[in-house]
N, C-alpha and C positions, 0 to 999 in steps of 0.2 A: 769639550767633546773629546774624551780620551781616545787614543789610537795607538797602534803598535807598528804601523807600516806606512811607507810613503804613499801607499795607495789611497790615502786621504784625498789627494788631488784628483779631481775628475779627469778622465782621459782626454776629453776635449780641451780642457784648460791646459793640461800638460803639453799637448800638441801645439797649442797656441803659443805657449812660452818658447818652445823649441823653434817655432816659426819666426817669432820675433828675433831670436838670437841668430838663426840662419839668415833671416832677411837682412840683418845688419851687416853680416859678413859678406853676403852676396852683393849687397848694395855697394859696399866698399870696392869690391872687385869690378863691378860695372862702371863705377865712377872713375876708377883708375884707367880702365880701357878707354874711357871717353876723354882722358887727358887731365881730369881734375885730381886733386890730392886730398882725399878725405882723411879725417882723423878718427880712427877706431881705437878705442881704449878698452882693454879687458883687464879687470882688476879683481882677483880673488881676495877674499877677506875671511877673518875668523874673529869671533868675539866669545868671551867666556864671562858669565855673570854669576856671582854668588850672593844670594840674599838670605839673611838671617832674620826671621820674623817672629815676633812674640805678640800674641793677641789674647784679649780677654773678652769673652762673649757673655753679656748679661742675659739673664733668663728671659726668654720671650715665649711667644705662642708656640713656636716649633723647635726651640733649642733650649737645652739646659745651660745654666751658667757654668763657666769653667775657663781655665787658662790653657793655652796650647802654644807650642813653639815648633818651628820647622826650619830646616835648611834646604833651600831650593837652588839647584845648580842648572844653569842654562848654557848649553854649548851650541853655537850657531856658526857653521861654515856658510859662506855666501859667495855670490858672484855678481859683479856689476859690469855690464857691457854698455858702452856709450858710442854712438855714431853721430858725429856732429857735422858732417859734410857729405856731399854726394846726393844720390837720388833716394837713399834710405837714411832717415835720421830718427833717432830715438834713444831711449834709455831702458835697459832691462836690469832690474835689481832684485835678486832672489836670495832668500836665506832659509835654510832648513834648521829648525830649532828643536833640539832635544832637551826636554825638561825632566829633571830627576829630583824626586822628593826623598829626603833622608829617612823619614819616619813612615810616610804613607806612600808605599811603592805603588799602590793601586792608582794613585793620581799621576804617575809618570805618563808622559805623552810626547808625541811628535807633532810639532806645529810647523806651519809654513808661512812665510812672509814674502810677499811679492808686490812689486810696483813696476809696471812696464807700460810704456806708451811709445808710439812711433808713427811716422808717416812715410809711406812709400810712394814715390812718383812713378807710377806704372807707365803712363803715357805723358810725356812732358806737356804741360799747359792744358791737359785735357782730363786725365784720370789719375786720381790719388786714392790711396787706401789708408785710412786712419785706424789704428788698432790700440786697444788698451786692455790690460789685465791686472787684477789685484787680488791679493789674499790678505785679510786683516782680521784681527780679533775684535769682536764687538759684544756688548752686553745683549743677551737674548731678550731680557725683560728689564724695563725701567724699575720694576718693583721686586725683582730678585735681589739677592745680596750684591751690593756694589763694592768695588775695590779699586784702589788707585792704579795698580798695575795688573790686576787680574789674578794675583797669587792666592787670594782668599775666596775666589768666586769661580772655581772650575766648573761648578754646576750651572753657572749663569753666563757662560761664554760660548760664542759660536765662531767657528772659522767661516767667515763670509767670503766667498770666492766670486769674482765678477769678471766676465769676459765680454768685450764689446768690439764689434767690427763695423766700420762705416766707410763704404766706398763713396767717392764723390766724383761725378762726371760733369765736366764743363764744356760749353761750346757756344757758337754764335750762329744764329739763323739769319741768312740774307744780309749779314753785316750790320743788322739793326737791333735784333733781340738777343740778349744773352740768356742762355739756358743752363741751369744747374740742377742736376738730379742727384739725389743721395739716398742711401738706405742705411738702416742701423739694425743691429742684432745684439741683444744683451742677454746673457745668462747669469743669474745670481743663484748661488747655492749656499744657503745658510742652515741646512738641516731640515727636519720635519716642520711643516707648516710655514716655512719662511722662504722657500725657493721660488724663483720666478723666471719667466721668459718674456722678453719684450722685443718685438720686431716692428719695423716701420719703414716708410719711404716717403719722400717729398720731392716735389718738382716746383722750381721757381723760375719765372720769366721776369726779366728786367731790361732796361735800355742798355745797349752795348756801349754807348758813349758815356764816359764819366764826366764829372765836373759840372753837371747841370744844376740850376737853381731849383727846378722842379723835376722830380723823378717819380717813378712808380714801380710797383712789383705785384705779381700775381703768384700766389702760393697754394698748392694743394697738397695735403698730407694725410696719411693713415697711420695710426699707431694701434698695435694689438698687444695686450698685456694678459699674461696667464700666470696665476699664482698656484703653487702646489696645494696650499690650504684653502684656496678660495675658488674663483672661477675666471673665465676668460672674458675680457671686455674689449670693445673696439671703439675708437674715436676717429672720425673723419672730419677734416676741416678744409674749407676753401676761403681764402682771405685775399682781399684786394687792398693794397696800401698806397697812400700818396705821401711822398716825402718832400719837404720843402727845406732848402738850405739857404737862408737869406744872407749868411756870411759863413766864413770858414769855422767860426766858433760855435755856431748854433744849428741844430737840426731838429725839425718838428715833423712828426709823422701822425697820420690818422689812418685807421684801417677798419674794415668791416667785411662781414661775410656770413657764412652759415657753418654750423657745427652739428654733426649727427653722432650720437653716442648712446650706448646702453649701460652707462655707468650707474644710473639711478633707476633702471627699469630692466625688465627681462627683454623688452623689445626696444630697438633703437628709436630715439626721439630726435627730432630736428629743432634747432633753436637758432636765434640770431647771435652773432658773435662780433663784437666791435670793441675798439679801444683806441688809445692815443699814447704818444710818448714824446719826451723831450730829451735831447742830449746836448749838454752845454759844456764846452771846454774853453773857458776864458784864458787859461794859461796852460802850458805843457804840464804844470804840476797840479792842476785842479780839474776834476771831472765830476759832473753832476748828471745822473741818469735817472729819469722817472718814467715808468711805464705802467699803464693800467688797462685791464681788459674785462669785459663782461663775458663770462663763460657759462656753460650750461650748469656747472657745479656752483656758480656764484661769482663773486668778484675775485680777480687775480691782480696782483700788482708786484712791482719790483722797483725799489728805490735804492740807489747807490750813490753815496757822497764820499769823495776822496780828495785829500790834499796832502802834498808833500812839501815839507820844508827841507832845508839843507841836510839835516841829520835826523829827521823824524817824519813819520807818516801817520795820518789819521784816516780811519775808514769807518763808515756807518752804512749798514745795509738793513733793509726791511723788505721781506718778500712773503707772498702767499701764493702757493702754486700746488700743482698735483705731482705726486710721486707715483709714476705709473709702472714701476718695477725696474727702472734703470739703476736705481739705488735702493738698497734694503735698509738704509739707516733712517730711522724714524725722525731724526732731527734735520735731515737734509744736509746741504752743503755747509762746511765749517771752515773757518779760517785757520791756516797753519802758520807757524813761525816762518817757514820758507816763503809763503805767499806774501807776507807783510814785508819782509826784507827784500824780496824780489822787486816789489814796487818801490821801496825806499832807494835802492841802488840804480834806478832807471836813469837818473841824470848822470850818475858816475860812469855807467857802462850801458850805452843804448843797445848794443848788440845782445840779443837774448841768450845766445849760446855762450858767449863769454861771461855774461852776467850770472848764468847758472853756476859756472865754476866759481865765480867770485862769492856768491851767496853761500854755497856749500862750504867753501873754505872758511868764510867768516864765522858761520855757525859752529863748525867743528872746532875752530880755534877758541870759541867762547863756551864750549861745552853745551850747546843747545842742539837737540835733535831737529832736523828739518821737518819731521812729521809731527812735531808737538802741536796738539790741538789747543788753540787759545780759547776756544769756546767748546765746552764738553757737551754732554748729553748724547742722546741717541739710543736706539734699540731696534731690533729687527722686527719687521712687520710682514703680515701674510696677505695683504690686500692693498688695492689702490688707496692711497691716503692723501689728505689735504693738509699742508703744513704751512704754518705762519712762523717765520723766524726773524728775530730782531737781534742785531749784534753791533756793538761799538768796540773797535779795537784800535790799539795804538802801539807804535814801535819807535824806540829812540836808540840811535847808535852814537855813543860817545867815544872819546879817545880810548878809554879803558873800560867803560861801563856801558852795558846795553840794558834796555828796559822794554818789556812787552807786557801788555795788559789787554784784557777783553772781558766784557760783560755780555750776556746773551739771555734771550728768552725764546723758547720754542713751544708752540702749541700744535699738537698733531691730533687729527680726527679721522675717522673712517670716511673715505670718499665713496667707496663701493658699499652702499648701505645694505645691499642684498647678499653680500659675502658672508659665509659662515666660518671664516678664518678664526682660529683660536690664538689671539695675541692680546697685547695690552689694550688695544683700541676696541676690543669686542664689547667692553662695558661702558665706553664713553671716551671723550677726549682726554689727553694727557698733556700736562704742562711741565716743562723743565726750565729752571732758571739756574744761572751760575756765573762765576767769575774766576779768572785766573790771572795771576800776576807773577812774572818772572824777572829777576834782576841778576845779571852776571857781571863780575868784575875781574879783570885780569890783574893778578898780583905781579907777575913777570911776563915776559913774552911767551913763556911756555906753560904757565900755571894760572889757575883762576878759581874763583868761588862762584857758586850760583845758589840762589834762594828762590823758592817757589811757594806760593800759597794759593790754594784753590778751594772752591766751595760749590756744591751742587744741590739743588732742591728739586725733587720729583713729586708731582701731585696728580692724582686722578681727579678730574673735574666732575665726575659723576658718581664715584664710589669713595670708599674710605682709605684707599691705598696711598701711602706717602712715605718718603724717606729723605734723609739728609746725609751728605758725605762731605766732611771737611778734612783738609790735610795741609801740612806744612813740611817742607823738606829743605835741607841745607846740604850742598855738595861741594866737593873739591875735585878738580880735574887737572891733569898734567899731560902734556905731549912728550912722550919719552923719545920719540924720533919723528921724522916726517910721516911715517906710516903708522905709528903706534900711539895709543892713548890709554891712560889709566884714570879711573874715577872712583870716588868713594862718596856715598850719600847716606845720610841719616834722615828718617822720616817718622812723623807721627800722624795718625789718621784716626778720626772718630766718625762712626757710622751709627745713625739713629733711625730706627724703624720700629714698627709694631711687632715684628716677628723675630728678627735676629740682630739686635744691636751689638756693636763691639767697639773696642778701641784697639789700636795696633801700633807697635813700635817696630821699626825695621832698619837694618843696616845692609846696604848693597855695595859690593865692590865689582867693578866691571873693567875688563881689559879687552881692547879691540886692536886689530892690526890689519893692514892691507898689504898685499905682496906685490 
């Protein structure tokens, strides 16, 4: 999505970003007045990346064969603000990215990168405000031309901007019943046909006293989703749950209620909604969670198995759920390198704030980006979707060598069958499979090597569309100082499709520093 001015960011999102930053600063001041000593860190940053790419496009249905080369320069000033104590805690990480093409100046653009999340304690023990905002580049279509870093797919990339606000109100009625009320508002803007607005509210009643063998909860909720390329749908649910904890390691729950939705019809229809779940934590390092529900759209489930050893962590997940607009990524939630190592270092550093610093320092030292997706896939959608995702991931932290790997499979299908949205799911379900393996090795305390191999397969289960993307990369990185790093990476990629297949060789040099 080419652009020439910072006006790419919607005004509401820009105001939210400023609010997060201002909130962190004001929260620090409030906490200081209260006598606590918050830690507020403000870190400007600058990164410069130079990529030389040479690609050969074989003749296809929409492209003639031929070789092309390009030099792409990315300059990205950024700012990271972190508040780790006091009544406002959170992280604001923003980067403005200027992309310059040596030969094709029409492809020059300004991009935005944002990851912000925080929690403000507005009324101690009663009212919190959770907020998050993000801007990321995602493939618009699973069947458009795919690229490892997006440098060859400017026509199939969207700046997806998401803003989410969630107030949470807690209290106790008569000293017996705990009440929690929350609301949520999410705005996603990915361009024509893929923007959405999602708002909702929920109210939960439960026993005020904790530690009982048998407990209960009553929950009522409403969720409204409105897509730019589709229509507005509403889902209301009322659920009663019974929770049994026979011991500290096991929790069993059963639930039932009613659901009213217009997802599959023009008029709202009411249906029964029931399910059950098990949470088993036999040791602090092992967690097993299994949940299943019968919903109006069909069966929903979520299975998560996780086990940590001293230096490694395994994780398996299998879920089928509705994406109602709170995320525009067709593949749903994905595992990042940061998430895996955050779990791995849990026994080494129980405090989550200190662990965050530990994980980021570890990944930077080994030349691994915290946002690296271990399971790829994904595309923007223009209507409510139903997604089934299976993923197996593994991380190993050695003395000088780290290893991460993941295999995944995602099947996405249209949940709102009456929507006229024009996206990949308009012709039927889409399945994506892939794997990613990364190995890093520290040669010295300040230099290291990293190797990555990845593969992705996208298929339409109802039409003829399909493509394959395979890549292998070898990189070298060095810490020039405590604030500066330099990296050099060579990459080979092969893309196979019925329309625009190509092979690519690229060399990338990147310098980054924090002030």
